[in-house]
C-alpha positions as a Markdown table, in Angstrom:
| # | Residue | x | y | z |
|---|---|---|---|---|
| 1 | Met | -24.0 | 15.0 | 19.8 |
| 2 | Pro | -20.3 | 14.8 | 18.9 |
| 3 | Thr | -19.1 | 11.3 | 18.4 |
| 4 | Ala | -15.7 | 9.7 | 19.1 |
| 5 | Ser | -15.0 | 10.1 | 15.4 |
| 6 | His | -16.0 | 13.7 | 15.6 |
| 7 | Ala | -13.3 | 14.2 | 18.3 |
| 8 | Arg | -10.7 | 12.3 | 16.4 |
| 9 | Leu | -11.2 | 14.1 | 13.2 |
| 10 | Ala | -11.5 | 17.5 | 14.9 |
| 11 | Gly | -8.2 | 16.8 | 16.5 |
| 12 | Val | -6.5 | 16.2 | 13.2 |
| 13 | Ile | -8.1 | 19.2 | 11.5 |
| 14 | Gly | -7.3 | 21.4 | 14.5 |
| 15 | Ala | -3.7 | 20.3 | 14.5 |
| 16 | Leu | -3.4 | 21.0 | 10.8 |
| 17 | Val | -5.0 | 24.5 | 11.3 |
| 18 | Val | -2.6 | 25.3 | 14.2 |
| 19 | Ala | 0.3 | 24.1 | 12.1 |
| 20 | Ala | -0.8 | 26.3 | 9.2 |
| 21 | Leu | -1.2 | 29.3 | 11.6 |
| 22 | His | 2.2 | 28.7 | 13.0 |
| 23 | Ala | 3.7 | 28.5 | 9.6 |
| 24 | Gly | 1.9 | 31.7 | 8.6 |
| 25 | Gly | 3.2 | 33.4 | 11.7 |
| 26 | Ala | 6.7 | 32.3 | 11.1 |
| 27 | Gln | 6.6 | 33.7 | 7.6 |
| 28 | Ala | 5.1 | 37.0 | 8.8 |
| 29 | Thr | 7.8 | 37.6 | 11.4 |
| 30 | Thr | 10.9 | 36.4 | 9.5 |
| 31 | Ala | 13.0 | 39.2 | 8.2 |
| 32 | Ala | 13.2 | 39.4 | 4.4 |
| 33 | Ala | 16.6 | 38.5 | 2.9 |
| 34 | Pro | 18.5 | 41.5 | 1.8 |
| 35 | Arg | 18.4 | 42.1 | -2.0 |
| 36 | Lys | 21.6 | 41.7 | -3.9 |
| 37 | Ala | 23.3 | 44.8 | -5.2 |
| 38 | Pro | 22.5 | 45.4 | -8.9 |
| 39 | Thr | 26.2 | 44.9 | -9.7 |
| 40 | Asp | 26.3 | 41.4 | -8.2 |
| 41 | Thr | 26.2 | 39.0 | -11.2 |
| 42 | Thr | 26.3 | 35.8 | -9.2 |
| 43 | Ser | 23.8 | 33.3 | -10.6 |
| 44 | Pro | 21.1 | 32.4 | -8.0 |
| 45 | Ala | 21.1 | 28.8 | -6.6 |
| 46 | Pro | 18.4 | 26.7 | -8.2 |
| 47 | Met | 15.2 | 26.3 | -6.2 |
| 48 | Arg | 14.4 | 22.9 | -4.7 |
| 49 | Gly | 12.5 | 22.0 | -7.8 |
| 50 | Gly | 15.4 | 22.7 | -10.0 |
| 51 | Thr | 17.5 | 19.7 | -9.0 |
| 52 | Ser | 17.0 | 16.0 | -9.0 |
| 53 | Leu | 17.9 | 14.5 | -5.6 |
| 54 | Pro | 17.7 | 10.9 | -4.5 |
| 55 | Asn | 14.7 | 10.3 | -2.2 |
| 56 | Ala | 13.3 | 13.7 | -2.8 |
| 57 | Asp | 10.0 | 14.2 | -1.0 |
| 58 | Pro | 8.1 | 17.1 | -2.6 |
| 59 | Phe | 4.7 | 15.8 | -1.3 |
| 60 | Pro | 5.5 | 14.7 | 2.3 |
| 61 | Ser | 3.1 | 12.8 | 4.5 |
| 62 | Thr | 1.1 | 15.0 | 6.9 |
| 63 | Tyr | -0.4 | 11.9 | 8.7 |
| 64 | Arg | -0.5 | 12.1 | 12.5 |
| 65 | Pro | -1.8 | 9.3 | 14.6 |
| 66 | Phe | -5.2 | 9.7 | 16.0 |
| 67 | Ala | -5.7 | 10.0 | 19.8 |
| 68 | Ser | -5.4 | 6.7 | 21.6 |
| 69 | Arg | -5.4 | 5.3 | 25.1 |
| 70 | Pro | -3.7 | 2.2 | 26.6 |
| 71 | Thr | -5.9 | -0.8 | 25.7 |
| 72 | Leu | -5.6 | -4.4 | 26.8 |
| 73 | Ile | -7.4 | -7.1 | 24.8 |
| 74 | Thr | -7.7 | -10.2 | 26.9 |
| 75 | Asn | -8.7 | -13.9 | 26.6 |
| 76 | Val | -8.2 | -14.0 | 22.8 |
| 77 | Thr | -6.6 | -16.3 | 20.2 |
| 78 | Ile | -3.8 | -14.3 | 18.7 |
| 79 | Leu | -2.5 | -15.0 | 15.2 |
| 80 | Thr | 0.7 | -13.1 | 15.5 |
| 81 | Ala | 2.2 | -13.6 | 11.9 |
| 82 | Ala | 5.5 | -13.9 | 13.8 |
| 83 | Gly | 5.3 | -17.3 | 15.4 |
| 84 | Pro | 2.8 | -19.9 | 16.6 |
| 85 | Thr | -0.8 | -19.0 | 17.6 |
| 86 | Ile | -1.2 | -17.8 | 21.2 |
| 87 | Arg | -4.2 | -19.3 | 22.8 |
| 88 | Asn | -6.0 | -17.4 | 25.6 |
| 89 | Gly | -3.6 | -14.6 | 25.2 |
| 90 | Ser | -3.6 | -10.8 | 25.7 |
| 91 | Val | -2.3 | -7.9 | 23.6 |
| 92 | Leu | -1.4 | -4.5 | 25.1 |
| 93 | Leu | -1.7 | -1.4 | 22.9 |
| 94 | Ser | 0.3 | 1.5 | 24.4 |
| 95 | Glu | 1.4 | 4.8 | 22.9 |
| 96 | Gly | 0.6 | 3.6 | 19.4 |
| 97 | Arg | 2.7 | 0.4 | 19.6 |
| 98 | Ile | 2.4 | -3.2 | 20.8 |
| 99 | Gly | 3.4 | -2.8 | 24.4 |
| 100 | Ala | 3.1 | -6.5 | 25.3 |
| 101 | Val | 1.8 | -9.8 | 23.9 |
| 102 | Gly | 1.5 | -13.2 | 25.5 |
| 103 | Gln | -0.5 | -15.3 | 28.0 |
| 104 | Asn | 0.4 | -13.3 | 31.1 |
| 105 | Val | 0.2 | -9.6 | 30.4 |
| 106 | Pro | -0.2 | -7.3 | 33.4 |
| 107 | Thr | -3.1 | -4.8 | 33.2 |
| 108 | Pro | -1.8 | -1.2 | 33.4 |
| 109 | Pro | -3.9 | 0.8 | 35.9 |
| 110 | Asp | -5.1 | 3.3 | 33.2 |
| 111 | Ala | -5.9 | 0.7 | 30.4 |
| 112 | Leu | -9.2 | 0.1 | 28.8 |
| 113 | Val | -9.7 | -3.6 | 29.1 |
| 114 | Ile | -11.6 | -5.5 | 26.4 |
| 115 | Asp | -12.6 | -9.1 | 27.1 |
| 116 | Gly | -12.2 | -11.0 | 23.8 |
| 117 | Thr | -13.4 | -14.4 | 25.0 |
| 118 | Gly | -14.1 | -16.5 | 22.0 |
| 119 | Lys | -12.6 | -14.0 | 19.6 |
| 120 | Phe | -9.4 | -13.6 | 17.6 |
| 121 | Val | -6.8 | -10.9 | 17.1 |
| 122 | Thr | -4.6 | -10.5 | 14.1 |
| 123 | Pro | -2.3 | -7.8 | 12.7 |
| 124 | Gly | -4.1 | -5.3 | 10.4 |
| 125 | Ile | -4.5 | -6.6 | 6.9 |
| 126 | Ile | -2.3 | -5.1 | 4.2 |
| 127 | Asp | -3.3 | -5.0 | 0.5 |
| 128 | Thr | -0.4 | -4.5 | -2.0 |
| 129 | His | -2.7 | -4.0 | -4.9 |
| 130 | Ser | -5.5 | -1.4 | -4.5 |
| 131 | His | -7.0 | 1.2 | -6.8 |
| 132 | Ile | -9.5 | 2.7 | -4.4 |
| 133 | Gly | -9.3 | 6.5 | -4.1 |
| 134 | Ala | -7.9 | 6.8 | -7.6 |
| 135 | Gly | -10.6 | 4.6 | -9.1 |
| 136 | Ala | -13.2 | 5.9 | -6.7 |
| 137 | Ala | -16.9 | 5.2 | -6.1 |
| 138 | Pro | -19.4 | 5.8 | -7.7 |
| 139 | Gly | -17.9 | 4.0 | -10.7 |
| 140 | Asp | -17.5 | 6.4 | -13.7 |
| 141 | Glu | -15.8 | 5.6 | -16.9 |
| 142 | Gly | -15.5 | 9.3 | -17.6 |
| 143 | Thr | -13.4 | 11.9 | -16.0 |
| 144 | Gln | -15.0 | 12.2 | -12.5 |
| 145 | Thr | -13.8 | 9.4 | -10.4 |
| 146 | Asp | -11.7 | 7.1 | -12.8 |
| 147 | Asp | -8.1 | 8.4 | -12.6 |
| 148 | Val | -6.1 | 5.2 | -12.5 |
| 149 | Asn | -4.7 | 5.0 | -16.0 |
| 150 | Glu | -2.8 | 7.8 | -17.8 |
| 151 | Ala | -3.2 | 6.0 | -21.1 |
| 152 | Thr | -1.5 | 8.6 | -23.2 |
| 153 | Ser | 1.9 | 7.0 | -23.7 |
| 154 | Pro | 3.3 | 3.4 | -23.1 |
| 155 | Val | 5.7 | 4.8 | -20.5 |
| 156 | Thr | 4.2 | 7.3 | -18.0 |
| 157 | Ala | 6.8 | 7.0 | -15.2 |
| 158 | Asn | 6.3 | 10.7 | -14.7 |
| 159 | Val | 2.9 | 10.3 | -13.0 |
| 160 | Trp | 2.3 | 9.8 | -9.3 |
| 161 | Val | -1.0 | 8.1 | -8.4 |
| 162 | Glu | -1.3 | 10.0 | -5.1 |
| 163 | His | -2.4 | 13.0 | -7.3 |
| 164 | Ser | -5.4 | 11.0 | -8.3 |
| 165 | Val | -6.4 | 9.9 | -4.8 |
| 166 | Trp | -9.8 | 11.3 | -3.6 |
| 167 | Pro | -9.9 | 10.9 | 0.2 |
| 168 | Gln | -13.7 | 11.0 | 0.2 |
| 169 | Asp | -14.0 | 7.8 | -1.7 |
| 170 | Pro | -16.6 | 5.8 | 0.2 |
| 171 | His | -14.6 | 2.6 | -0.5 |
| 172 | Phe | -12.2 | 3.7 | 2.3 |
| 173 | Pro | -14.4 | 3.2 | 5.3 |
| 174 | Arg | -15.6 | -0.1 | 3.9 |
| 175 | Thr | -12.1 | -1.3 | 3.4 |
| 176 | Leu | -11.3 | -0.4 | 7.1 |
| 177 | Ala | -14.4 | -2.4 | 8.1 |
| 178 | Gly | -12.8 | -5.4 | 6.5 |
| 179 | Gly | -9.8 | -5.2 | 8.8 |
| 180 | Val | -7.5 | -3.6 | 6.2 |
| 181 | Thr | -5.3 | -0.9 | 7.8 |
| 182 | Thr | -2.7 | -0.3 | 5.0 |
| 183 | Ile | -3.0 | -0.3 | 1.2 |
| 184 | Gln | -0.8 | 0.3 | -1.7 |
| 185 | Val | -2.7 | 2.3 | -4.4 |
| 186 | Leu | -1.3 | 1.6 | -7.8 |
| 187 | Pro | -1.7 | 3.1 | -11.2 |
| 188 | Gly | -3.6 | 0.8 | -13.6 |
| 189 | Ser | -2.1 | -1.6 | -16.1 |
| 190 | Ala | -2.7 | 0.1 | -19.4 |
| 191 | Asn | 1.0 | 1.1 | -19.8 |
| 192 | Leu | 4.3 | -0.7 | -19.9 |
| 193 | Ile | 5.3 | 1.6 | -17.0 |
| 194 | Gly | 2.4 | 3.3 | -15.4 |
| 195 | Gly | 3.9 | 5.5 | -12.7 |
| 196 | Arg | 4.5 | 5.7 | -9.0 |
| 197 | Ser | 2.3 | 4.0 | -6.4 |
| 198 | Val | 1.5 | 5.4 | -2.9 |
| 199 | Val | 1.1 | 3.6 | 0.4 |
| 200 | Leu | -1.8 | 4.8 | 2.5 |
| 201 | Lys | -3.0 | 4.3 | 6.0 |
| 202 | Val | -6.8 | 3.7 | 5.9 |
| 203 | Val | -7.7 | 6.7 | 8.0 |
| 204 | Pro | -10.0 | 9.7 | 7.6 |
| 205 | Ala | -8.2 | 12.7 | 6.1 |
| 206 | Arg | -8.8 | 15.8 | 4.1 |
| 207 | Thr | -5.9 | 15.1 | 1.7 |
| 208 | Ala | -4.0 | 12.1 | 0.3 |
| 209 | Gln | -1.0 | 13.4 | 2.1 |
| 210 | Gly | -2.9 | 13.1 | 5.4 |
| 211 | Met | -3.2 | 9.3 | 4.6 |
| 212 | Lys | 0.3 | 8.7 | 3.3 |
| 213 | Phe | 2.3 | 6.2 | 5.4 |
| 214 | Pro | 5.2 | 8.2 | 6.7 |
| 215 | Gly | 8.5 | 7.0 | 5.3 |
| 216 | Ala | 7.1 | 4.3 | 3.0 |
| 217 | Lys | 8.9 | 3.8 | -0.2 |
| 218 | Tyr | 7.2 | 4.6 | -3.5 |
| 219 | Gly | 6.5 | 1.7 | -5.8 |
| 220 | Leu | 6.8 | 1.6 | -9.6 |
| 221 | Lys | 3.9 | 0.0 | -11.5 |
| 222 | Met | 4.9 | -2.0 | -14.6 |
| 223 | Ala | 2.6 | -4.2 | -16.7 |
| 224 | Cys | 3.3 | -6.8 | -19.3 |
| 225 | Gly | 1.3 | -8.8 | -21.8 |
| 226 | Glu | -2.2 | -8.2 | -23.2 |
| 227 | Asn | -3.1 | -4.9 | -21.5 |
| 228 | Pro | -0.5 | -2.6 | -23.1 |
| 229 | Lys | -0.7 | -4.5 | -26.4 |
| 230 | Arg | -4.5 | -3.8 | -26.5 |
| 231 | Val | -4.4 | -0.2 | -25.4 |
| 232 | Tyr | -1.6 | 0.8 | -27.8 |
| 233 | Ala | -2.4 | -1.5 | -30.7 |
| 234 | Thr | -2.7 | 1.3 | -33.1 |
| 235 | Arg | 0.1 | 3.4 | -31.7 |
| 236 | Gly | 2.6 | 0.8 | -30.6 |
| 237 | Pro | 3.7 | -1.3 | -29.0 |
| 238 | Ser | 1.3 | -3.8 | -30.5 |
| 239 | Thr | 3.2 | -7.1 | -29.7 |
| 240 | Arg | 4.9 | -8.7 | -26.8 |
| 241 | Met | 8.3 | -8.2 | -28.5 |
| 242 | Gly | 7.3 | -4.5 | -28.8 |
| 243 | Asn | 6.6 | -4.5 | -25.0 |
| 244 | Val | 10.0 | -5.8 | -24.1 |
| 245 | Ala | 11.7 | -3.3 | -26.5 |
| 246 | Gly | 9.8 | -0.5 | -24.8 |
| 247 | Tyr | 11.0 | -1.5 | -21.3 |
| 248 | Arg | 14.6 | -1.8 | -22.4 |
| 249 | Ala | 14.5 | 1.6 | -24.2 |
| 250 | Ala | 13.1 | 3.3 | -21.1 |
| 251 | Trp | 15.8 | 1.7 | -18.8 |
| 252 | Ile | 18.6 | 2.7 | -21.2 |
| 253 | Gln | 17.5 | 6.3 | -21.0 |
| 254 | Ala | 17.1 | 6.1 | -17.2 |
| 255 | Glu | 20.6 | 4.7 | -16.7 |
| 256 | Ala | 22.1 | 7.6 | -18.6 |
| 257 | Tyr | 20.0 | 10.0 | -16.6 |
| 258 | Arg | 21.0 | 8.5 | -13.3 |
| 259 | Arg | 24.7 | 8.7 | -14.2 |
| 260 | Lys | 24.5 | 12.4 | -15.1 |
| 261 | Trp | 22.6 | 13.4 | -12.0 |
| 262 | Asp | 24.7 | 11.2 | -9.6 |
| 263 | Ser | 27.8 | 12.8 | -11.0 |
| 264 | Trp | 26.5 | 16.4 | -10.7 |
| 265 | Asn | 25.1 | 15.8 | -7.2 |
| 266 | Ala | 28.6 | 14.5 | -6.1 |
| 267 | Lys | 30.5 | 17.4 | -7.6 |
| 268 | His | 28.1 | 20.4 | -8.3 |
| 269 | Glu | 30.3 | 21.4 | -11.2 |
| 270 | Gly | 29.0 | 23.2 | -14.2 |
| 271 | Glu | 25.4 | 23.5 | -15.3 |
| 272 | Ala | 23.0 | 21.0 | -13.7 |
| 273 | Pro | 21.4 | 18.5 | -16.1 |
| 274 | Ser | 17.7 | 19.1 | -17.0 |
| 275 | Arg | 15.1 | 17.4 | -14.9 |
| 276 | Asp | 12.8 | 14.7 | -16.5 |
| 277 | Leu | 10.1 | 13.5 | -14.1 |
| 278 | Gly | 9.8 | 10.1 | -15.8 |
| 279 | Leu | 13.5 | 9.4 | -15.9 |
| 280 | Glu | 13.8 | 10.6 | -12.4 |
| 281 | Thr | 11.4 | 8.0 | -11.2 |
| 282 | Leu | 13.2 | 5.2 | -13.1 |
| 283 | Ala | 16.6 | 6.4 | -11.8 |
| 284 | Glu | 15.3 | 6.1 | -8.3 |
| 285 | Val | 14.4 | 2.4 | -9.1 |
| 286 | Leu | 18.0 | 1.9 | -10.3 |
| 287 | Arg | 19.2 | 3.4 | -7.0 |
| 288 | Gly | 17.1 | 1.0 | -5.0 |
| 289 | Asn | 14.8 | 3.8 | -3.6 |
| 290 | Ile | 11.6 | 2.7 | -5.4 |
| 291 | Leu | 10.2 | -0.8 | -5.4 |
| 292 | Val | 9.0 | -2.5 | -8.6 |
| 293 | His | 5.5 | -4.0 | -8.6 |
| 294 | Asn | 4.9 | -5.8 | -11.9 |
| 295 | His | 1.5 | -6.8 | -13.3 |
| 296 | Cys | 2.2 | -10.1 | -15.2 |
| 297 | Tyr | 0.0 | -13.2 | -15.8 |
| 298 | Arg | 2.1 | -15.7 | -17.8 |
| 299 | Ala | 5.1 | -17.6 | -16.5 |
| 300 | Asp | 7.2 | -17.0 | -19.6 |
| 301 | Glu | 6.6 | -13.2 | -19.4 |
| 302 | Met | 7.6 | -13.1 | -15.7 |
| 303 | Ala | 10.8 | -14.9 | -16.6 |
| 304 | Gln | 11.5 | -12.3 | -19.3 |
| 305 | Met | 10.9 | -9.5 | -16.9 |
| 306 | Ile | 13.4 | -11.1 | -14.5 |
| 307 | Asp | 15.9 | -11.1 | -17.4 |
| 308 | Val | 15.2 | -7.4 | -18.1 |
| 309 | Ala | 15.7 | -6.6 | -14.4 |
| 310 | His | 19.1 | -8.5 | -14.4 |
| 311 | Glu | 20.1 | -6.6 | -17.5 |
| 312 | Phe | 19.6 | -3.2 | -15.9 |
| 313 | Gly | 20.5 | -4.1 | -12.3 |
| 314 | Tyr | 17.2 | -3.5 | -10.5 |
| 315 | Ser | 15.0 | -5.8 | -8.5 |
| 316 | Ile | 11.4 | -6.8 | -8.9 |
| 317 | Arg | 9.8 | -6.7 | -5.5 |
| 318 | Ser | 6.5 | -8.4 | -6.4 |
| 319 | Phe | 4.8 | -9.9 | -9.4 |
| 320 | His | 1.1 | -9.1 | -9.3 |
| 321 | His | -1.8 | -11.4 | -10.4 |
| 322 | Gly | 0.8 | -14.1 | -11.5 |
| 323 | Val | -1.8 | -16.8 | -12.3 |
| 324 | Glu | 1.0 | -18.9 | -13.7 |
| 325 | Ala | 3.5 | -18.1 | -10.9 |
| 326 | Tyr | 3.4 | -21.7 | -9.7 |
| 327 | Lys | 5.2 | -22.7 | -12.9 |
| 328 | Ile | 8.3 | -20.6 | -12.0 |
| 329 | Ala | 8.1 | -20.7 | -8.2 |
| 330 | Asp | 11.8 | -21.7 | -8.1 |
| 331 | Leu | 12.8 | -18.6 | -10.1 |
| 332 | Leu | 10.8 | -16.3 | -7.8 |
| 333 | Ala | 12.3 | -17.9 | -4.7 |
| 334 | Arg | 15.8 | -17.7 | -6.1 |
| 335 | Asp | 15.5 | -13.9 | -6.8 |
| 336 | Thr | 13.5 | -13.2 | -3.6 |
| 337 | Ile | 10.5 | -11.9 | -5.6 |
| 338 | Ser | 7.2 | -12.1 | -3.8 |
| 339 | Ala | 3.9 | -13.1 | -5.5 |
| 340 | Ser | 0.8 | -10.9 | -5.0 |
| 341 | Val | -1.9 | -13.2 | -6.3 |
| 342 | Trp | -5.6 | -14.2 | -6.0 |
| 343 | Ala | -7.2 | -17.3 | -4.5 |
| 344 | Asp | -9.1 | -18.4 | -7.5 |
| 345 | Trp | -9.4 | -15.7 | -10.2 |
| 346 | Gly | -8.6 | -16.8 | -13.7 |
| 347 | Val | -9.9 | -17.9 | -17.1 |
| 348 | Phe | -11.4 | -14.4 | -17.8 |
| 349 | Lys | -8.9 | -13.8 | -20.6 |
| 350 | Leu | -6.5 | -16.0 | -22.5 |
| 351 | Glu | -3.4 | -15.1 | -20.5 |
| 352 | Ala | -5.3 | -16.1 | -17.4 |
| 353 | Ala | -6.3 | -19.5 | -18.8 |
| 354 | Asp | -3.8 | -21.5 | -16.8 |
| 355 | Ala | -4.9 | -20.3 | -13.4 |
| 356 | Ile | -5.2 | -22.9 | -10.7 |
| 357 | Arg | -6.7 | -22.6 | -7.2 |
| 358 | Gly | -3.6 | -24.2 | -5.7 |
| 359 | Asn | -1.3 | -21.4 | -6.8 |
| 360 | Met | -0.8 | -19.8 | -3.4 |
| 361 | Ala | -0.2 | -23.1 | -1.6 |
| 362 | Leu | 2.4 | -24.2 | -4.2 |
| 363 | Leu | 4.2 | -20.9 | -4.1 |
| 364 | Ser | 4.3 | -20.9 | -0.3 |
| 365 | Arg | 5.7 | -24.5 | -0.3 |
| 366 | Ala | 8.5 | -23.4 | -2.7 |
| 367 | Gly | 9.6 | -20.7 | -0.3 |
| 368 | Val | 8.1 | -17.7 | -2.2 |
| 369 | Arg | 6.8 | -14.8 | -0.1 |
| 370 | Thr | 3.1 | -15.3 | -1.0 |
| 371 | Ile | 0.6 | -12.5 | -0.8 |
| 372 | Met | -3.1 | -12.3 | -1.0 |
| 373 | His | -4.0 | -9.2 | -3.0 |
| 374 | Ser | -7.3 | -7.8 | -4.2 |
| 375 | Asp | -7.2 | -5.5 | -7.3 |
| 376 | Asp | -10.8 | -5.0 | -6.5 |
| 377 | Pro | -12.7 | -2.8 | -4.0 |
| 378 | Ser | -15.1 | -5.6 | -2.9 |
| 379 | Gly | -12.4 | -8.2 | -2.7 |
| 380 | Glu | -10.3 | -5.8 | -0.6 |
| 381 | Gln | -13.0 | -5.9 | 2.1 |
| 382 | Arg | -12.9 | -9.7 | 2.2 |
| 383 | Leu | -9.2 | -10.6 | 2.0 |
| 384 | Asn | -9.6 | -12.9 | 5.0 |
| 385 | Gln | -12.1 | -15.0 | 3.2 |
| 386 | Glu | -10.0 | -15.1 | 0.0 |
| 387 | Ala | -7.0 | -16.4 | 2.1 |
| 388 | Ala | -9.3 | -19.0 | 3.6 |
| 389 | Lys | -10.2 | -20.3 | 0.2 |
| 390 | Ala | -6.6 | -20.6 | -0.9 |
| 391 | Met | -5.7 | -22.3 | 2.4 |
| 392 | Ala | -8.5 | -24.8 | 2.0 |
| 393 | Glu | -7.5 | -25.6 | -1.6 |
| 394 | Gly | -3.9 | -26.2 | -0.5 |
| 395 | Asn | -5.0 | -28.6 | 2.2 |
| 396 | Arg | -7.4 | -30.3 | -0.3 |
| 397 | Ile | -4.6 | -31.0 | -2.8 |
| 398 | Gly | -2.1 | -32.3 | -0.2 |
| 399 | Val | 0.0 | -29.1 | 0.1 |
| 400 | Pro | -0.7 | -28.3 | 3.8 |
| 401 | Val | -1.3 | -24.7 | 4.8 |
| 402 | Ser | -1.8 | -23.8 | 8.4 |
| 403 | Glu | -3.6 | -20.8 | 9.8 |
| 404 | Asp | -0.2 | -19.5 | 11.0 |
| 405 | Asp | 1.0 | -19.7 | 7.3 |
| 406 | Ala | -2.2 | -18.1 | 5.8 |
| 407 | Ile | -2.2 | -15.1 | 8.2 |
| 408 | Lys | 1.2 | -14.2 | 6.8 |
| 409 | Trp | -0.3 | -14.0 | 3.3 |
| 410 | Met | -2.3 | -10.9 | 4.5 |
| 411 | Thr | 0.1 | -9.3 | 6.9 |
| 412 | Ile | 3.8 | -9.7 | 7.2 |
| 413 | Asn | 4.4 | -10.8 | 3.6 |
| 414 | Pro | 2.7 | -7.8 | 2.1 |
| 415 | Ala | 4.5 | -5.6 | 4.7 |
| 416 | Trp | 7.7 | -7.0 | 3.3 |
| 417 | Ala | 6.7 | -6.2 | -0.3 |
| 418 | Leu | 6.1 | -2.6 | 0.7 |
| 419 | Gly | 9.4 | -2.4 | 2.6 |
| 420 | Leu | 7.5 | -2.0 | 5.9 |
| 421 | Asp | 7.9 | -5.3 | 7.6 |
| 422 | Asp | 10.0 | -3.7 | 10.4 |
| 423 | Arg | 7.1 | -1.5 | 11.3 |
| 424 | Ile | 3.8 | -3.4 | 10.6 |
| 425 | Gly | 2.5 | -6.8 | 9.6 |
| 426 | Ser | 3.0 | -8.8 | 12.8 |
| 427 | Ile | 2.0 | -8.6 | 16.5 |
| 428 | Gln | 5.4 | -8.1 | 18.1 |
| 429 | Leu | 6.7 | -5.9 | 20.9 |
| 430 | Gly | 7.4 | -2.4 | 19.6 |
| 431 | Lys | 5.7 | -2.6 | 16.3 |
| 432 | Ser | 2.9 | -0.3 | 15.3 |
| 433 | Ala | -0.4 | -1.2 | 17.0 |
| 434 | Asp | -2.3 | -1.9 | 13.8 |
| 435 | Val | -4.6 | -4.6 | 15.2 |
| 436 | Val | -7.9 | -6.2 | 14.3 |
| 437 | Leu | -10.3 | -7.9 | 16.8 |
| 438 | Trp | -12.4 | -10.5 | 15.0 |
| 439 | Ser | -15.8 | -11.8 | 16.2 |
| 440 | Gly | -14.5 | -15.3 | 15.5 |
| 441 | Asn | -11.9 | -17.2 | 13.5 |
| 442 | Pro | -10.9 | -14.7 | 10.7 |
| 443 | Phe | -10.8 | -17.6 | 8.2 |
| 444 | Ser | -14.6 | -18.2 | 8.7 |
| 445 | Val | -17.1 | -16.6 | 6.4 |
| 446 | Tyr | -19.2 | -15.9 | 9.5 |
| 447 | Ser | -16.6 | -13.8 | 11.2 |
| 448 | Arg | -16.4 | -10.0 | 11.0 |
| 449 | Ala | -13.8 | -7.4 | 12.0 |
| 450 | Glu | -15.3 | -6.1 | 15.2 |
| 451 | Lys | -12.8 | -3.4 | 16.1 |
| 452 | Val | -9.8 | -2.0 | 14.2 |
| 453 | Trp | -6.9 | 0.0 | 15.6 |
| 454 | Ile | -4.3 | 1.9 | 13.6 |
| 455 | Asp | -1.3 | 3.1 | 15.6 |
| 456 | Gly | -3.2 | 2.2 | 18.7 |
| 457 | Ala | -6.3 | 4.4 | 17.9 |
| 458 | Met | -9.6 | 2.6 | 17.6 |
| 459 | Leu | -10.8 | 3.8 | 14.2 |
| 460 | Tyr | -13.6 | 1.2 | 13.6 |
| 461 | Asp | -16.1 | -0.3 | 16.1 |
| 462 | Arg | -18.8 | -2.5 | 14.5 |
| 463 | Leu | -20.7 | -2.4 | 17.8 |
| 464 | Asp | -20.9 | 1.5 | 17.8 |
| 465 | Pro | -22.4 | 2.6 | 14.5 |
| 466 | Ala | -22.4 | 6.3 | 15.7 |
| 467 | Ser | -18.6 | 6.3 | 15.7 |
| 468 | Gln | -18.1 | 4.8 | 12.2 |
| 469 | Trp | -16.3 | 6.8 | 9.5 |
| 470 | Arg | -18.6 | 8.2 | 6.8 |
| 471 | Thr | -17.0 | 10.2 | 4.0 |
| 472 | Asp | -18.3 | 13.6 | 3.1 |
| 473 | Phe | -19.6 | 12.1 | -0.1 |
| 474 | Glu | -22.1 | 10.1 | 2.0 |
| 475 | Leu | -23.3 | 12.8 | 4.3 |
| 476 | Gly | -27.0 | 13.4 | 4.0 |
| 477 | Phe | -27.6 | 10.0 | 2.2 |
| 478 | Val | -27.0 | 7.5 | 5.0 |
| 479 | Pro | -29.8 | 7.2 | 7.6 |
| 480 | Ala | -28.7 | 8.4 | 11.0 |
| 481 | Asn | -29.4 | 5.0 | 12.6 |
| 482 | Arg | -26.9 | 3.3 | 10.2 |
| 483 | Gly | -23.9 | 5.4 | 11.1 |
| 484 | Gly | -23.1 | 8.7 | 12.7 |
| 485 | Ala | -21.4 | 11.6 | 11.0 |
| 486 | Arg | -17.7 | 12.0 | 11.6 |
């Protein structure tokens, strides 16, 4: 029998097919443009791909929200990430948005009412550092599912990780089951500059574009320290001083490229400059249209990267991993740089030797936008438990962290790092209805995400295995009683 997920996915596929048919029809009925006379020597205007335009969008999102219905979740504890916890409250999801939140929310006549007595509601979790889709399951160090690092040059700003994303990666439904609704997929850390990230909604789709968060800014992945040194030891750079020289050389070229194209786009005089995909991405960073996400472990290297950013006039949006970020918390707060870090990872290599479990609490106390990230497909499914560990350590060492603080580490703070805090990350009137209903306190190891909504559509229900998302990769391998087909 068709399931709810069947209907949802069929609706998306049907809409795409109809759109394609409409497009085909429009092309068939549009009159061809008259040919120029042979004597006309006017040079044709360059096609769209012949010019470099700010905020160009050659691979636009095709995501459309899944079908939803008005839903009222009642009698729950709500961690809003926008203010104090609401006890015995209600949340209304209506037309894909938060329609109301509080202790006295009227029930619309057509709403599905879910009694959440004893349960908790939070915003959907957001992971700023994911590789799923590009580094897909099953794990393969060959060429089949491992497409994270374009380790062919220290600077590969020309690559876009969305072109590596495989929508049938079975990690996606498991991430959704962990209450994660939005992820940033990043290139890996082999290179000084690894390329563009992509922000995805964790939804079933046939293409990466069908998962792309509409209007989300791209990120630029940069990496410092041991990784590029090791990968390029025989080709260069092979030292940390070589790393910094490589960044600076790339930004010098990018600034010259940006000036040429900004001038040409303003005047359209003379021959257009030649396009360069890598310099185009870096120029977009200099214009403020792409956000920098920088892999960096050591405090001294983070301080150096801040100096490079000052030299070339761009901003670092978030340092990732940052096991020594607590040592320069004041610098991060001063420059409004967030810290995407772990609860307790460290000591697995020398540059991670000074990791401490109190990192997140100390950063938070210093006023840094602190973010719980994963960099791991298993950890991505348990970010709530990771945040609980970091909260407990802060309280243990005398740096108090409340649940209202810790929920921000997984929701509104990462939303800010992605430039999406005006749309997602908190339960507030008018924001997207990305919401998780937990079986109990989300900071308890015994609690599970019971239901997950994205844009008001219930895309995961732990209590209804027949409706759960299974990728095409899994079809025929998962017993029917453990989850129905989409």
